[in-house]
N, C-alpha and C positions, 0 to 999 in steps of 0.2 A: 618491100623494106619500108615503103611510108606508111602504109596498112598496117603493119607489127608496130610501129613505133606510134602510131596514134593507140591502138588498144593499148598498150601500155600506157599511154598516159591517161586513158580514160579508167583503166584499174587503179592508177594511182589516185584520180580524184576522187573513187569510190570511196578507197579505204582513208583516203585523210576526211572525208565527211564522216564518215561512221567512225574516225578516232574523234572529232570535234563534238560529236552528239556525245559518245561515252564520257566523255570528260565534262560536259557541260552537267549529267547527270550527276558525275562525283560532286561537282562542285558547287549544285544545288542543296547538297545536304548540310551546307552551311547556312548560319543564321546572319541573313545581308538587312541590310536598309539600303534607301534610295541616296545614291551619292548627288553631288550636285546635278548632275545633267540627267535626263530620264533613260537615258538608255544606256545608265551604268550603275551597277548595285557592287556595294562593297560591305565587308564584314565590319563590323562595330568598333572591335577594339583591334583589327588587323586590316589597315586602309591598304596594304597591300595587297589584299587577295582581290582581285578584283573580276567580274564578271560582265559582258555588255550583254544586256537585256534584248540586243538584236539577236543575239543566238535561239532566242524563242519566238515563235511565232506571233506578230503582234498584229490585235485585234480592237475592235470596238466595243464596248460595252453592248451585252445582249442579253435577251431572254429567253428561255425556254420554257414554254407553258404549254403543255399536253393537254388543256382545253382551248387551246389556238387562241390566247388573247397575247401571246409572246409574238418575240422576232420570230422564232422556231416551235415548232413541234419537234418531238427526239425522233421523229419520223422523219422529218426534215433537216434535221441537224446533220442528221447520219448520213446526208448526201454532201456534205462542207466536208474541204478536205483536213479541216481540225477535228472532225468527229467519227469515230469507226464503232462496231459491234452493231446490235438487234434488239439489244435491252434484255437479253435473255439473261439467266442467271451464269451460265456458260460461256455467253460471250454479249456483256453487256457493253452498254454505250460507254466508251471511252474517249474522254478529252484530256490531251496532256500536252505539255510543251510548247504553252500558249501564254501570253505577257498581255494585261489588260490594263490600259489606265485610264480609272474610272473621270476624269478629267473634272474632278469636283462636283459632277452634276448627277451621278446618280452609283448605285450600285453596279462593281464590276462584272459580276457573274449571277443573275436571277435564275433558280431553276424552280417551277412553279407548278404544283396539280399533277407532279410525278407520283402514282401512287402504285403500279406497278410492274415500269420497268426499272430494269438495276441499273446501274450507273457509275463509274469512277472519274472523277478528276483529280492529274496528279499533276507533280513536276511543272508548276506553273505559276507564275506570278500574276500577284492583284493586288495594286496600290492605289492611291490618292480616289478613292471614292468618298462621295459625299456624306452628309450628315442630314434625315430629313427628320421633320419635328416628336416622330415615332422613335426615333434612335434607332431603326430598322436599318438603314443602308449598309453595307458591308464590304470588303473585297469576295467574299461569296455570301451568298444570303439563299436559303433553303426555304421555301414557303410548301407547306404542305406536300411534303416527300416522304420516299420510304426507300429503303435498299440501296442507300448511296455510300460512296465512299470517297473520302476528301483525303488525299494522300500526297506527304511530301509538296504540299503548295506553301508558298511564301505569301501572306498577307499583311503588308505593313502601310503603315503613312497614309492609313486612313482615316479621313474625317468623322466615321463611324466607328464600328465593330470590323476586326479583323474577318471571323467567321459568325454569322448569324444564322441560328435554326428558328422558324416557327411553326409549329405542329407538324415536325418532322419525324420520324421513327424511323427504327434499326438503322442506323448512320454510324458509320465508323470515321472517325475524323483522326489519323493517325499519321505523327512525323511532320505535321504542319508546323510552319513558324507565323505565330498568330501575333506580331509586337510591333512597338509604338505605333497604336491607334489612338485615338483621340477617346475612343471611349471605351468599351471592353474586348478583349482579345478573343476568347471564344463566348457564344451568348447563346444557350439552349432556352428558348421560352414559349410558352403556352402549348401545353401537352407536345412537347419535345419528349418522346418516350422511348425506352429501350434502345437507347444510342452507346456507343462506346468512344469515350475522348481519351487516347494513349498516347506517350510517349511523342508531347507538341511542346516546343519552346511558347511560352508565352511570357514576355517580358517587355517591361517599357511602358504599359498602357496608361491612359492616364484616369481609366478610371479599374473597373475590375480585371483581375487577370480572365480567372474563369465562373460565369455563374449560371446559375439553374434558377428557372423560374416557372413554377406551376410545371413541373416537369416529375417524369416517373421514372423509376427503374432504371436508371442509366447506372454506367460504370466512367470513371473519371481515375485513371490509373497510368503512374510513372510518365507525369507532366512536370516540366523544369518550370515553376511559375516563379518570376523574380523580378524583384525591384519595379511592381506595380503601384501606381500612384494611390489607388483605393484599395481596397481588400485583395486578396489573392485569389481566394475560392471564397462563392456566396452561393449559397443555396434559400428559396424563398419558396414556401409553399409546394416545396419538392420533395417527395417520398420515396423512398425504399430503395434508394440510391447506394453506391459505395463508392468509396472515395478511399483510391488505395495509391501507397507508396508513390507519393508526388512529392516534390523539394518545393517548396513555399518560403523565399526567403526575401526579406527586406521590403515586405509590404509595406504602402503608404499609411494604412491605417491597421486591419487586422490579418492575419493570415488567413485563418479560413473560419467561416461562419455558418452555422444551421440555424435559421433563421425563421420564425414566425409558422409553426403548422407544418414545419418539413420534418416528418415523423418516419420512423423505420429505417435510419438512414444508418450506416456501418461505415469508421474513418480506422482504415488500418494502415499502419507503418507508414505514415509519412513523417517528413523531416518540415517542423514550421519553427524559422529562427529568424529572429531580429524583427520582429514587426515593431511597428511603430504605437500600435495597441496591441490586444489581447491576440496571443499566438492562436487559441482556438477560442471560439464563442458560441454556446447552444442558450439559445432564446425562446421562448415560447413552444417547447416543442416536446416531443417526448418519443421512447423506445428508440433512444440512440445508443452506441456503442462506440467506445474509441478505445483501440486496441494496438498496444506498441507502436505508439505517434512517439518520434523526439521532438520535445518543445522545448527550445533552448533562448536563450537572451529575449525575450518577448518585454513589453509592460507586464501585463499578466499573462502568467501560462495559458491557463485555462480559465474562462470567466462562463460561470452560470447561472440562471436566472428564469424562474418562471416557466420550469421544465419538470417533468417527473419520468421514472423508468429510465433512467442513465444507466449506463455501465461504463465503467472508468476503470481501464485493464490493462497493466501491463505498461503503462507507457514511463517515459523517462521525461520528466519535467525539471529541468536545472536554469540556474543563472538568471530568473526571472525577477521582477520586482515581489509580487505575488506568484508561488506558484499557482494554487486553485483557488481563484476567488466565485464563490458564490453566493448571489444574492434575492432574496425575495422569493418565498413561495415554492420551493422546490421539495419533492416527493419521490421517494422510493430510488435513490443515488445509490449505488455499489460501486465504493473505491477499492480496489483489490492488486497487491503487487505492484503499487506502483513505485518511481523512485520520485520524489518530491526533495530536492537539495537546492543548496545556496543561492538560495532568494533572501534577495536583499531588505524582503518584509517578512510576512507570516508565510510558511510552508502549503499551508491550506488555512484559508479563513471562508467561512460559512455561515451567513445568515437565515433565518427562517427557513429550516429544512425538516423534514418530518421523516421516517421512516428511512433512515441510511445504515449504511455500513461499508466502516475502515477495515480492511482486512491485508496482515501481508504487505503493509505498504511500509518503504525504508524513508523515514523523513529525518533529515540529517543536514545540521549546520544551515538553517535558515536565521533570518534574524540575529546574524552574529551582529555583534557590536551595538545595535539597537534596540535591544531586549524585545525582539519581536516573537512570536510563537512557533512549535512545531505545527499543532492542531489547534485551531481555535476555532469552536461553535459556539453563536450566540442565536439563543431564542431558538434553538431546536428541541426537536421532542424525537422519543424513539427511535434509537439508534443501536446498534453494536461497534466497537470499538476494540479490535481481537488482534492480536499476534503481528503488531507492529512495531518495528524499531524505531523508537524517535530521540535520537542522539543528537547532544553539543548543539541544540538550538538556542538563539540567543537569549528567549525568553523562557516560557513554560513549555514544559512538555506537550501537554494536552491543557488547555483551558474551555471549560464548558461555562459560559455564563447565563442566565437565565434559562438553562437545557436542562432537562429532563426526562427522565427514564430511559438512560444508555446503561448498556452492561458492557464495561471496560475491563478487558481479561487478557492476561498472558502476552501482556506488552512490556519490551524491555523500555524503560523511560530513564536515560543514563546522562548524566553531565550535563544537564541542560542547565542554561546560564539564569531560572529562578526557580520556580516551583516542578515539580515531576509533576502533579495533576493539580490544578486547581479550580475549584467550584464554587462560583459567585452566584448570590441571588439577592435580591432587597423587595420591599413590600411595593417600592413605587414601578422597579422594572420587571419583579416576575421573579420566582422561585427559581432555585436547582432542585429540584424533588425525586425519589424515587430512584435514583441513581446507585448501581453496583460497580462495585470495583474488586475485582477477583485476579488473585493470581499473577499478579504484575511484580514485575523485578523494578524497583525505584531505588536508583541509587545515583549517589555523588553528585546529585545536584545543589545548585547552590544556594538555595532558599531550603523552604519544608519539602520533603519529598511528598508528601498529601494535603494540601491545606483548603478546606471550607468555610467560606467567612459568607455568612447574610446577614446583611447590615439591620436587617428590621426583625430581625426574630421569627423569619419565616421557615414552616417545618423544613427539613430536607429530606427526611427517611433515607438516608443512604446506609448500604452495607460495604463495610470495607473487610473482606475477609481472604486470609490466604496466598497475602502481599508477603514481599520479603521487599523491605524498607533500610537501606543500611547506608552510613555514610551521605548521609546528606548534610549540608554546612549548616542547617538551622535546627528544626524539629523535623523527627520524624513523620509523624500523623498530627495536624495540626486540625482544630476544629473550633470555629468562633460564633457563636449566636449559633444554634442547631437543635432539633430534636427528633426523638424517634429514631436513631441511627444503630445500628448494629456494626461493633467492630470487634472481630472473632478471627482468629488463628491466624494471626500478621506476625510475622517474627520481623523485631524491630530492633536494629542492632546500630550501634557506632556510631550513630547521628551525634553531631555536634553540639546540641544543646537538648532539648526534652526528645526523652519517646514518646510519649502520649500526652500531648495538650490540648484539655477539654475547657473553653469558657462559655459561659452560658448556655450549657447543655443540659438536656431534662430529656426523661421518658429514654432513656438510651440502655442500651448494654454493651460492657466492655467485656469479653470473654474469651478465654482461653489464648491470649497472646503472651509470646516470648519477647521481654522487651531486657534490654541486656546494654550496660555501658554505656552511659549518656553521662555528660559535664553538670547538667542539670540534673533533673527529677527523672525516673524510670515513668509516673505516671501525673499529671498535676491536674484537679479539677479546681475550677474557679469559677464561683458565682453558679453552681449547677447541683440540679435536685433532680430526684426520685429515677436516679440512674442504679443499675445493679452492675458492680467489680468483680467477677465471678472468675474462678481457678485461672488467673494469670501468673506467669513468674517474671516477678519485676528483682533484676540483680544488678550489683555494682553499679550503682550509680552515686557519682561526685557529690550529691546532695542526698536528696528524699527517694525512696524509694517508690513511697505513695502520699503526695502532699494533698490537701483539702484546703483551702484557701478563699476566704471571702463568701460570706452568705452560701455554701452548702450545706442542703439540707435534704433528710430522709435520703440519703444512697445506701445500701447496701454493700458491702464489702467482705465478699464471703470465698472462702477455698484457696485464696491466693498466698503463693509462696514468694515472700518478699524477703531476699537473701542477700547478706553483704553487701550492705547499703550504708552509708554513712547515718544514717538514719531509716528506719523503718517505714514508719508510718509517722507524719505531721499534721497537726491541726493546727489551723490558725484564722484569726478573724471572725469570730461569729459564725462559727459550722458548727450546727446545732442538731442533734437527734437523728444523727446516723446510726448506722448497726454495724457491727464488726463481730463476724463467726469463722469458725474452721480456717482462720487463716494461721501459716506457719511465719513467723516471723525470726531470723535468724542471723548469727553473725554480723550483727550493727555495730559499726564502729564508734558511736555513738551510743544512741537511747533507742529501743528498738519500737517505743511510742512516745512521740513529743507531743504534748497538748501546751500553746502558748496562752496565755490570758491578756496579752496587749496586741494589739489596740482594742480589743473586745474579746471577750471569753468565748470560750467554745462550752456548750453546755449539753447535758442530757444525752450524750451519746452512749450507747450499748454494745458493751465487748464481754465475747464469752466463747467459749470451745474453741480460744487462741492458742497458740505452742509458740512460748517464748525461749528460745534456746541459744547460748552463746553469744548473747550482746552484751557489750558493754555496762549498760543500763538496760533492764527490760523495760520500764516508764519512768516517765517525768511528766506529771499532771498538773498543770501550774494553775488549772482554772479551776479544779477542785471538786465541780460538781458533776462528772461522767460516774456512769454505772460500768462495777466491773465483773457483774454478774448476774444471770438472770434470776427467776425464783426456784431453780432448779440447781443450775452447773454454772461454775465461772471457769476459767483458764488455768493451762497446766505451766507450769514455771518451773524450768530446769533447775533454781536453786532454793525452791520448795523445801523447809527442813521438816515440817508437821509429818503426823503419822495418820493412818486410817485404821483405827481400831475400834471406834464408838461412836456409829455402827460401821460397818467395812463396806463400805457402799460407794469406794470409786470416789467421795469427797474427803478432802484432809478434813482432819479435826479442828483446826485451829486456822483463823485468816490469815490471808498473804497480806502483808501490807508494802506499800511505796510510798514516796514521795508525790504526795497529792489524792491519794485515792489507797481504796483495801478489795479487794476480793475474798467475800465471803464461803464461798463454796470451790475453792481450789481444788484442782483436779489429783486425784491421787491413783496410781496405776500400778497392781501387782500382778495385773494378768498376764496371758503371752502376748510378746510383743504385736501390734497391728502392722501391715504392710499397705500402704497404698500404692497403686500402680497406675498412673497417669497414663504413662508409654511405654509399651505401645499398645494401643486400645483393642479391649477383646473381639474376636470375629473381625480383625481388621487383616486385609490381606498385604500381604510382605513379599519383597520380589527376594533376589539373591542377595544383597546386601543387606549385610545385618543389620537389626533395626534398633535404633535409639532407644533406651529404657529410661523413665524418670518416677523412680520409686520411692516411698518415704516409709521408712520404719521407726515406729511412735512405741516408745518404752523408756519409763524411767530410767532404767538400767541397761539401755541397749547394749549389745557386743559388737556382733558382724552380720553382715547378710550376706545369702550367695544366691544363686539362680542354680535350675537347670533344666536341660532340653529331653533329658532322657531317664523321668523317673527317678533319680539319684544315681545313674552309675556314675555321671561326671558333674562334678559340683563345684562352681567359679565364686569364689569370693569376690565380693567389690566393696569399695572403700566412698566412691561416689559415683556419682550418674553418669551414663555414658551408653557404649554399644555393647552388643553381644559378641562375645570373641567371634571371630569372621570364619576362624576354619573350624570351630565348634559349631557354629550355624550352620555353614556348608555342609557338615557330615550328616547332617539330618535332614537340610532342604533338598539338597542332589536324589536322595534316594526316595523322596515322594511324588505323586503326578500334581498338577496342576489341582486346586481345589483343596488337596486333602489339609488335615488340620496339623499343627505342632503344638503342642504344651508346654507354656514356658511356666515356670512355676520359681518364685521368690520364698527364702525362707529367711527369719531373724529369729536369733536368741538375746537371751540377757544372762548379767552376770549370776541369775539366778538359774539359770538353765532349762528358763521356759522357753518354748519354740512356736513361733507362729507360722503361717505361711497365707499366700495367696497367689492363685494362678490366671493365666488370662491365655486363651485359645487363639491363634494365630491360625492364618490360613494362606498357604503356598500359593505365592501370585508369580507362574512363569514367565519368561521372555514371551514376548507376543511370535505365535506362529505365524509365518508368512510362507508365501506361495506365489511366483510370479508367473502366470498361466501362458501369457503373451504378451509380446512376441516370443516366439522360441528363440534359444540359444543357437548363435550361427546362422541367423536369420539373414541374407543378403539385402541391405538397404539403399533405397535411391533417396534423391533428393525430394521426397516426400512427406506430408505430415503421417506421424507413427503412433497409432493408437496401441494401449495398454490396458492388460488386466491384471489385478493384483488383489490376491487375497490376503485377511488379515485377520486372526483369531485370537482374542484376549479380550479378557473380562473387563480391564481397565483400560483400552486404548487410549491413544494421547494424539498422536499427529504423524502424519503420511508423509513420506516424500520422496524424493529419488535425486542422486546425481548424474551428470553426462560427463564421462570419461575422465573421471577423476577430480574435476574443478567440484572447489569447495562450495559453489554456488548451492544453495537448498531451494527445491521447487516444492513447495507444499500442494497437497491436494487432497480430497475430501472424497473425492470417488473415482471410478475408472474414468479415463479420457484420453487425450491425446499427451504425447512429449510436446514441450515448450518449443515450438518450432524456431523460433531465433536463436536460442542457446543451440539447440541441435544443429541447426543448419550452419553455424559457426562451424562449429568442430569438423561436421561433415566436408563443409569446404576445406577445413586445412586436412584433411585425409587424403592420400593417393588412394587408387582403385584397389580392394582389397585389404585394404588396412581395418583395422578392428576399432570398434568403438564401444567403449565399456559403459551400460547404464545399469547403475544401481540403486536399487529399493528400499526404502527402510521404513520401519514403522517402530514406534515407542511405545511405552504404558506412564500412567501418572507416575510411575517412581524413577522413570527414565530408563529403563530397561530398553537397550535397540536391539531389535533384530532385522535381516539384511536377506536379500536375493538379488543377484546381478546376473547378466546378461551380456553377452559378446556379440555385438551385431558388426556386420564385413559391407565396407561401404562398394557400392557396386553403381559405376557409372553406366548407364544405358549406352547401346550402340550407338554414334553418330547417324545422324539421317543421312538416307541416299543423296547425291550429289556432291558436287566440288564446293567446299568452302570458298569465298574469296571467287569464283567463277568471273563473275564481271570484270573484275580487278586484272585477271588472268587473261581474259579476252582481250582487256585493251592492250596491256602488255603484247600478247602477239602480234596485237593489231599495229603498234606501236615500230615493234622489230620486222613485220611485212613490210610497212610504207616503207623504213630504211634501205630494207633492201634491196626491194626495187628501185628506188630512186638510185642505191649503189649501182645497181646491175645494169640500168641505162645510162648513168653517165659514163661509166667503164664502156659499153655499147658505142656510144656517140663517141668516146675518144679511139674505139678501134676504126670506126666508121672512116 
């Protein structure tokens, strides 16, 4: 009986020890720091959770050196009770469950010259190491080692580093707590290459959280790097590493730093928040990629300096002082698909950068209240600013100061606090030359839509084309001190001041713009010479349609339609030697043309082949020294009462006189009406939307105008310019193939029965033809990157994009690739196994026609790995239950005895 009782007591002791060991392993997963006693550890913010260091095996500091210069070689260490294994890949040397107090005299554990053996250090505590002059002492110090694993160790309260690697390769540092050390938490130094640093806790260190120095091809992933006094993560002279999905919070200096010849590194999906200085800094480096990082509430979100070949892609940079700050000697930088918003200063400010691109960025509400800008480039050259949304920033949407050779296209620049786009140059600071502003939507900005200002008459050579500039609170397009510009095909409407204001402009062309409904002038030229103003439509200005003011000389104004303004054309204050021909001046509430004599006369201006119709007064020439016909022909006046009899040559037999002048060769027309077709253009490609037409029928006795698309089978009379009848257009357009011609003919007659016509040939432009080749419909997808192949066939293709599961967010692309992982994974995670995910691909053309193709993907959760999740916990619970049961049985039997 006594023997059985003794056996049961032995079983009880064994099970109790097993339970204590398993419990200590669970508790070791917490982040601990030293309490007041060396034998006690407690959690930083939960002091009621305690573990005694005596539950681990206490050892004095020691050195394992396979060259024999330490306390043990690996073979000797394996003979000790705290080490097992033989160093093979399948049976590595294993040191676990030890505790070493460095006693402020050395590193706790040093492993040196271990180049062939595989080893694991885990579930152990290392603290109170010293700090030598080289700052290499650490809780764990690996010198010239390979094939090591440091797992689930606690390295805290060391005077040097938590964990230090020197010239050590192929090491895995995982689930360690390297916190509250006087130097760095984790330090990879001097040719420590091909290591993996993952899922560690690195907090409250006095210097850097994680540092790589002169080390290559490392992976730093999934670490919590929090409240270190210096930088969170720091790389110097360290190439070809991947820094992935780390959380870097409240760094005392910078969040993540890529410094000094640390090239070819990749930073993916990190969260960098609340740094005292920059969230990210890239300095003196090249070939760096930042993708999908969240950079919030730092001083500057991203700081760039003296670096090249950078890719800044799909990052969220929010609530920093400056979103992106770039300073000096930057080259070949790509900013794509980033969100930069709610910065208290500029969204992006960059100085001295060449060869950059800004595409598909969302720049929103930066600098609100202090007039800072969305995108500010200073002294930069050769760049692309394309397809960005730049909205509601406190200052300008885009500012280019002393910056040249930029192509600014297809941006939405809306509701910013100052100018939509501002270009500035000076002779002292530098010019802003050779910039192109094309196909932008510039709406509702508090000052000018586009403002170009060169203070010392520096040539700007800007092309401003195909923009929509509407409802800005001052002038639509304002250029001051500039030359050699092209302003063409812009729609400039409903701005609160001038449509187009040109001061001290020379040698420029203003062509084919539609300028309508302004409270001041449609076009003003001031102190401007040698410009061509041709084929513009200027209408409904409260003041003048076109004004020449102060020393405007040798300008040519030709083929403009100046309609329904208060005054059609106004010349004022010494504007001489300008030429006006083939303009239509119609429907002016006051004068068609008015020429002022004070403060200085306007002389020697030439007017011929202009058409004056339906104006309250055609001309008031108060200067009296201008010329109203050339040697061959004068102008057409709708109230001319003369005849063309002798000879019958299209010139009236008697002059046409008015206040201040005489046309000696007024136009007389008894031929067929003449039709001018401005729109649609001949051989232009046309979508299914009926085209807008702009036609002018010219005849003294014009009666009516009509058009046909089917050689006269159907005729539609028009009273004003507008659009082709949509139903009629589709009846022709729908039966044709892409590229076939549509013949549009306009006719006009006069009261005498003369009929004239003009025709234009249009080309059918069908919807884009799209074909989604892969993935196939019904494909089962796991949580992995998903490639796509999408074909588009169209003569005038514009953009391609896709949406994920009905979300309105558009993901634009220019070539086949992978579906954006962050958004796709978010949808995938929200679905149950077997549920569908719809991805729809779109393509449009330059006419706005959109085609799409979609697929339905099926979420597939892979089968779980073999084994029982939570095995250790279940085993512990079983152990506890067994222990209690045994105690109960023994107690019961004792009572029976």
